[in-house]
C-alpha positions in Angstrom: -155.4 -63.2 -69.5 -154.6 -66.1 -71.9 -151.3 -64.4 -72.8 -150.3 -64.3 -69.2 -150.7 -68.1 -68.5 -147.5 -70.0 -68.5 -147.2 -73.3 -70.5 -148.2 -76.5 -68.8 -145.7 -77.7 -66.1 -145.9 -81.3 -67.2 -145.8 -81.3 -71.0 -145.4 -77.6 -72.0 -148.8 -77.6 -73.6 -151.0 -74.5 -74.0 -153.5 -73.9 -71.1 -157.1 -73.1 -71.8 -160.4 -72.5 -69.9 -162.6 -75.5 -69.0 -166.2 -75.2 -68.0 -168.6 -77.5 -66.2 -171.3 -77.6 -63.5 -172.0 -79.2 -60.1 -174.9 -79.6 -57.8 -175.6 -76.7 -55.5 -177.2 -78.8 -52.7 -174.8 -81.1 -50.7 -177.7 -83.1 -49.1 -178.9 -86.1 -51.1 -182.5 -86.1 -52.2 -184.0 -89.7 -51.9 -186.6 -88.8 -54.5 -184.0 -88.0 -57.1 -181.9 -90.3 -59.3 -178.3 -89.1 -58.9 -176.8 -91.8 -61.2 -177.1 -89.7 -64.4 -177.1 -86.0 -63.4 -176.0 -85.8 -59.8 -173.0 -86.1 -57.5 -173.0 -89.9 -57.7 -171.9 -89.7 -61.4 -168.5 -88.5 -60.3 -166.6 -85.1 -60.2 -167.4 -82.3 -62.7 -166.3 -83.1 -66.2 -164.8 -80.5 -68.6 -167.3 -79.6 -71.2 -170.4 -80.6 -69.2 -172.6 -77.7 -69.9 -175.8 -79.5 -70.9 -178.8 -77.9 -69.3 -180.5 -80.0 -66.6 -184.2 -80.9 -66.7 -186.2 -78.4 -64.6 -187.3 -81.1 -62.1 -183.7 -82.0 -61.0 -181.7 -80.2 -58.3 -180.0 -76.9 -59.4 -176.4 -76.7 -60.5 -173.8 -73.9 -60.4 -171.4 -73.2 -63.3 -167.7 -73.9 -62.8 -164.5 -72.9 -64.5 -160.9 -74.1 -64.4 -157.7 -73.8 -66.3 -156.4 -77.1 -67.9 -154.0 -78.5 -70.4 -155.7 -80.3 -73.3 -152.6 -82.3 -74.0 -151.9 -84.0 -70.7 -155.0 -83.1 -68.5 -153.2 -81.0 -65.9 -155.9 -78.9 -64.2 -156.5 -76.3 -61.5 -159.3 -76.9 -58.9 -162.8 -75.9 -60.0 -164.0 -72.4 -59.2 -167.6 -71.4 -59.0 -168.3 -68.5 -61.3 -170.8 -66.8 -59.1 -171.9 -63.5 -60.7 -168.7 -62.7 -62.5 -167.1 -65.5 -64.5 -164.0 -63.4 -65.4 -163.1 -63.0 -61.7 -163.3 -66.8 -61.2 -161.1 -67.3 -64.3 -158.6 -64.8 -62.9 -158.4 -66.9 -59.7 -157.8 -70.0 -61.7 -155.1 -68.3 -63.7 -153.3 -67.2 -60.6 -153.3 -70.8 -59.3 -152.1 -72.1 -62.7 -149.2 -69.7 -62.8 -148.0 -70.8 -59.3 -147.3 -74.3 -60.6 -143.7 -73.9 -61.6 -142.4 -77.4 -60.9 -141.5 -78.3 -64.5 -139.7 -81.6 -65.3 -136.0 -81.3 -65.8 -134.8 -81.2 -69.4 -133.4 -84.5 -70.8 -130.5 -85.1 -73.2 -132.9 -86.7 -75.7 -134.9 -83.4 -76.0 -131.8 -81.6 -77.0 -130.8 -84.3 -79.4 -134.1 -83.9 -81.2 -133.5 -80.2 -81.6 -130.0 -80.8 -82.9 -131.2 -83.3 -85.5 -133.9 -81.0 -87.0 -133.5 -78.0 -89.2 -133.7 -75.0 -86.8 -134.7 -71.4 -87.3 -135.6 -68.3 -85.4 -139.0 -69.7 -84.5 -137.3 -72.4 -82.3 -135.8 -69.8 -80.0 -138.6 -70.0 -77.4 -138.4 -73.8 -77.3 -134.6 -73.7 -76.7 -135.1 -71.1 -73.9 -137.7 -73.3 -72.3 -135.3 -76.3 -72.3 -132.6 -74.1 -70.9 -134.8 -73.0 -68.0 -135.4 -76.7 -67.1 -131.8 -77.7 -67.2 -130.3 -77.9 -63.7 -127.6 -80.6 -63.9 -125.2 -82.4 -66.3 -123.9 -79.1 -67.6 -120.7 -80.8 -68.8 -122.7 -82.9 -71.2 -125.6 -80.5 -72.0 -123.5 -77.3 -72.2 -121.8 -78.2 -75.6 -125.2 -79.2 -77.0 -126.7 -75.8 -76.0 -123.7 -74.0 -77.6 -124.2 -75.9 -80.8 -127.9 -75.1 -80.9 -127.2 -71.4 -80.1 -124.8 -71.1 -83.0 -127.3 -72.7 -85.4 -130.0 -70.3 -84.2 -127.8 -67.3 -84.6 -126.8 -68.3 -88.1 -130.4 -69.0 -89.0 -131.5 -65.6 -87.6 -128.8 -63.7 -89.6 -129.9 -65.5 -92.9 -133.5 -64.7 -92.2 -132.9 -61.0 -91.6 -130.8 -60.7 -94.8 -133.3 -62.5 -97.1 -136.8 -61.8 -95.6 -138.4 -58.5 -94.5 -140.0 -60.0 -91.4 -141.4 -56.9 -89.8 -144.2 -56.2 -92.3 -145.2 -59.9 -92.2 -145.5 -59.9 -88.4 -147.5 -56.6 -88.4 -149.9 -58.1 -91.0 -150.2 -61.3 -89.0 -151.1 -59.3 -85.9 -153.8 -57.4 -87.8 -155.2 -60.7 -89.1 -155.2 -62.1 -85.6 -157.1 -59.1 -84.2 -159.8 -59.5 -86.9 -160.1 -63.2 -86.1 -160.5 -62.4 -82.4 -163.3 -59.9 -83.0 -165.3 -61.9 -85.5 -168.8 -63.2 -84.4 -171.2 -65.9 -85.5 -174.6 -64.7 -86.7 -177.6 -66.7 -87.8 -179.4 -65.5 -91.0 -182.3 -67.5 -92.4 -181.1 -70.6 -90.5 -177.6 -70.4 -91.8 -174.5 -69.5 -89.8 -172.2 -66.7 -91.1 -168.9 -65.2 -89.8 -169.5 -61.5 -89.3 -166.5 -59.1 -89.1 -166.9 -55.7 -87.3 -167.3 -52.5 -89.3 -164.1 -50.6 -89.3 -164.2 -46.8 -89.3 -161.7 -44.9 -91.6 -161.6 -41.1 -91.1 -161.8 -38.8 -94.0 -158.3 -37.4 -93.5 -157.0 -40.8 -94.6 -158.4 -40.5 -98.1 -155.0 -39.7 -99.6 -153.3 -42.8 -98.2 -152.8 -45.9 -100.2 -155.6 -48.5 -99.9 -153.4 -51.0 -98.0 -152.0 -48.4 -95.6 -155.5 -47.0 -95.0 -156.9 -50.5 -94.1 -153.9 -51.3 -91.9 -154.3 -48.0 -90.0 -158.0 -48.7 -89.5 -157.4 -52.2 -88.2 -154.6 -50.9 -85.8 -157.1 -48.4 -84.3 -159.6 -51.1 -83.4 -159.7 -52.0 -79.7 -158.3 -55.3 -78.6 -160.6 -58.1 -77.7 -161.5 -59.3 -74.3 -158.4 -61.3 -73.3 -160.5 -64.0 -71.8 
């Protein structure tokens, strides 16, 4: 689901999942000090997952989608029995927030002044989607940026075989997403999954056999 979340409306940052907890009971308990653990300490805080003492009122886990750069956040959702369903609801709320600020001339000027390449195409398209006025002034700047991107893309394709690099990067990302932490003798280790390679691949080159094995692995849970 992370791949389906749009960037932050306010700053364009990457959204992520926030977790917290809140009191289940809405009625105050006169025998309980709420100043540290309870509702009187304020609204739920992102990252507040510290277990409560057994004698205090019970809490329920919460999730939200928020931007770590500017703090934009969806309302909290109680996880209930299925945390992924609650995160799906938060993701749907996040993606409905499409009121992004209009692009400014200074943002385009910063792009013009820097050395641009094919990797900057998404940023230019994002600025173009937020431009709704001043086309007489912004249009020539977009044309200049587009020409520079086209020239940079042509040079890249002529000098760099990018397809194998992107494929290897995708395989590396898949392995990083499937790695787990394990505790052995009090020490933490990163454990990668075992990868099955069938006998009919024995005649393949070592690199090709490893690449085929990694490609056949299932994708991670997108949450």
